[in-house]
C-alpha positions as CSV (number, residue, x, y, z in Angstrom):
1,M,-1.8,3.9,-22.2
2,P,-1.1,7.3,-20.1
3,E,-2.1,6.8,-16.1
4,Y,-3.0,9.7,-14.0
5,W,-3.0,9.7,-9.8
6,E,-3.7,12.2,-7.8
7,R,-2.0,13.4,-4.3
8,R,-3.5,15.2,-1.0
9,F,-2.2,18.0,0.6
10,N,-2.8,20.2,3.4
11,G,-6.2,18.8,3.7
12,S,-7.8,19.8,0.6
13,G,-4.8,20.4,-1.5
14,I,-4.6,18.2,-4.8
15,I,-2.1,17.5,-7.1
16,V,-2.6,15.6,-10.3
17,Y,-0.1,13.4,-11.8
18,Y,0.7,12.4,-15.6
19,Y,2.8,9.7,-16.7
20,E,3.3,7.8,-19.9
21,E,5.1,4.7,-20.5
22,D,7.2,5.8,-23.5
23,E,8.3,9.1,-21.7
24,D,11.0,8.9,-19.2
25,Y,9.5,11.9,-17.0
26,V,6.2,12.6,-14.6
27,A,4.1,15.8,-15.1
28,V,2.2,17.5,-12.7
29,V,-1.2,18.2,-14.5
30,S,-2.9,20.2,-12.0
31,I,-2.2,21.6,-8.6
32,G,-4.8,23.3,-6.6
33,N,-7.5,23.0,-3.9
34,E,-10.5,20.6,-5.3
35,L,-9.8,22.0,-8.8
36,L,-9.3,19.7,-11.8
37,P,-8.5,21.2,-15.4
38,S,-11.1,20.1,-17.9
39,F,-10.1,18.3,-21.1
40,E,-9.7,21.4,-23.1
41,E,-7.7,22.7,-20.5
42,L,-5.1,20.0,-20.6
43,P,-1.9,20.7,-22.3
44,S,-2.1,19.1,-26.0
45,R,0.3,16.8,-25.7
46,L,-1.4,15.3,-22.4
47,R,-4.8,15.1,-24.7
48,K,-3.9,11.4,-26.2
49,V,-6.1,10.0,-23.6
50,S,-9.7,10.4,-24.9
51,E,-12.5,12.9,-23.2
52,D,-14.4,9.6,-21.7
53,D,-11.1,8.6,-20.5
54,Y,-10.3,11.6,-19.1
55,L,-13.9,12.3,-17.6
56,S,-13.8,8.3,-16.3
57,M,-10.5,9.2,-14.6
58,L,-11.9,12.4,-12.7
59,K,-15.2,10.1,-11.5
60,Q,-12.3,7.7,-10.4
61,M,-10.5,10.4,-8.7
62,E,-13.6,12.0,-6.9
63,A,-14.9,8.5,-5.8
64,N,-11.6,7.9,-4.0
65,R,-11.2,11.7,-2.7
66,G,-11.2,11.6,1.4
67,H,-10.4,8.2,1.5
68,G,-6.9,7.8,2.3
69,D,-7.0,7.1,6.2
70,D,-9.3,4.4,5.4
71,P,-8.1,1.1,7.1
72,K,-6.5,-1.2,5.1
73,V,-5.3,-5.0,5.2
74,G,-1.7,-5.9,3.6
75,I,1.6,-7.3,4.6
76,F,4.8,-5.7,5.9
77,W,8.1,-6.4,6.8
78,Y,10.1,-4.5,9.9
79,N,13.5,-3.1,10.1
80,P,14.6,-3.0,14.2
81,S,17.7,-1.2,13.0
82,W,15.5,1.8,11.5
83,N,12.5,1.0,13.7
84,E,10.4,1.4,10.3
85,L,8.2,-0.9,8.2
86,F,9.3,-1.4,4.7
87,G,8.1,-3.7,1.8
88,I,4.4,-2.6,2.7
89,V,1.5,-3.8,0.8
90,S,-1.6,-2.5,1.5
91,H,-5.3,-2.0,-0.1
92,P,-8.0,-0.5,1.7
93,V,-10.7,-3.0,3.3
94,R,-13.5,-1.3,1.4
95,D,-11.9,-2.4,-1.8
96,Y,-13.2,-5.8,-0.9
97,T,-16.8,-7.3,-1.2
98,R,-16.2,-10.6,0.6
99,A,-13.7,-12.5,2.0
100,N,-10.7,-14.2,0.7
101,A,-9.1,-15.6,3.3
102,S,-10.1,-18.6,5.9
103,D,-12.4,-17.8,8.8
104,G,-14.2,-15.0,7.0
105,R,-11.2,-12.8,6.7
106,I,-9.8,-10.6,4.1
107,T,-6.3,-9.5,3.4
108,C,-4.4,-8.6,0.0
109,S,-3.5,-11.8,-2.2
110,E,0.3,-10.7,-2.6
111,L,2.6,-13.0,-0.8
112,H,5.8,-12.1,1.1
113,E,7.7,-14.3,-0.7
114,D,6.8,-12.8,-4.1
115,V,7.0,-9.0,-3.0
116,W,10.4,-10.0,-1.6
117,R,11.8,-11.3,-4.7
118,K,10.7,-8.3,-7.0
119,E,12.0,-6.0,-4.6
120,Y,15.5,-7.7,-4.2
121,N,15.7,-7.6,-7.8
122,R,14.9,-4.1,-8.1
123,Q,17.1,-3.1,-5.8
124,K,20.0,-5.5,-7.1
125,F,19.7,-4.5,-10.6
126,H,18.1,-0.8,-10.8
127,G,20.2,0.5,-8.0
128,D,23.3,0.1,-6.0
129,G,22.1,-3.2,-4.5
130,S,22.1,-2.1,-1.2
131,G,18.8,-1.9,0.9
132,P,16.6,-4.0,3.1
133,F,15.8,-7.0,0.6
134,I,18.6,-8.9,1.7
135,G,18.9,-12.4,2.0
136,P,16.1,-14.8,2.2
137,Y,12.6,-13.1,2.7
138,E,11.8,-15.0,5.9
139,N,14.8,-14.0,7.8
140,K,13.3,-10.4,8.6
141,P,10.4,-9.6,11.0
142,R,7.4,-9.7,8.8
143,G,3.4,-9.9,9.4
144,R,0.1,-9.5,7.7
145,V,-2.9,-7.5,8.4
146,F,-6.5,-9.3,8.2
147,Y,-10.1,-7.8,8.8
148,S,-12.3,-10.1,9.9
149,M,-16.0,-9.8,8.3
150,D,-17.7,-11.5,11.2
151,T,-16.2,-9.7,14.3
152,D,-15.8,-6.3,12.3
153,S,-12.0,-6.3,13.8
154,Y,-8.7,-6.0,12.7
155,I,-5.8,-8.8,13.5
156,V,-2.1,-8.2,13.0
157,T,-0.5,-11.4,12.9
158,A,3.3,-11.9,13.5
159,G,5.9,-14.2,14.8
160,H,7.6,-13.8,18.6
161,W,9.5,-11.2,16.7
162,L,7.0,-8.6,17.8
163,E,7.2,-8.9,21.4
164,E,10.9,-7.9,21.2
165,Y,10.2,-4.8,19.5
166,P,6.6,-3.8,20.7
167,Q,7.2,-0.3,19.2
168,A,6.3,-2.0,16.1
169,K,2.8,-2.1,17.1
170,E,2.5,1.7,16.6
171,L,3.8,1.6,13.5
172,I,1.7,-0.6,12.1
173,L,-1.6,0.9,13.4
174,E,-0.4,4.2,11.7
175,E,0.8,2.5,8.5
176,F,-2.8,0.5,7.7
177,D,-4.7,3.2,9.3
178,L,-6.2,0.5,11.8
179,P,-8.6,1.7,14.3
180,R,-6.8,1.1,17.6
181,E,-10.4,-0.4,19.7
182,K,-10.8,-3.0,16.8
183,T,-7.5,-4.6,16.5
184,V,-5.4,-7.2,17.9
185,F,-2.1,-8.5,17.4
186,Q,-1.8,-12.4,17.4
187,Y,0.9,-14.6,17.1
188,A,1.7,-16.8,14.3
189,I,4.4,-19.2,13.6
190,H,4.4,-18.6,10.2
191,W,5.5,-15.2,10.8
192,D,8.4,-16.3,13.1
193,I,11.6,-15.1,12.0
194,G,13.3,-18.2,9.9
195,H,9.5,-20.0,9.1
196,T,7.9,-20.0,5.8
197,W,4.6,-21.6,4.9
198,R,6.5,-24.0,3.1
């Protein structure tokens, strides 16, 4: 099944991409400002999707337009040598309708352990083996972002490593589009370096 997705540039510009599993390339379908091609304007090799599916895809893209900066929940690791986050998994809070974690909180369902394993294998078998996913997942600074429905606030949980690298807070706020006035940083032993949930 072909996949379409869009990227914004310069505020209102849109690039629409197309990818099909059997192909080894990504095609740019449209570049413009709020302009998307009609089904008839698609190149013939891109018309493998039905017109209804194409219109449905456009409707979904329209619904997502302008929401790129919505606050997100998720997980991350921090690389102090590079002063950057990596292994980020994030989902907009607006995609959730009810709490999925304890205490009326929302977060992504992905676990650090699972994401690390996948990224480690990708790095090992599809690259030259170099990269940040080396060693056990719990031996790198990491954390999780929650949203509390009860208090309408965001909670970033991390280990004591955050005290040593306070500059990471700004990166987390920016990456997850968190409103500064509604965000608290909390210590939790689970995210201390060397600790796991087991």
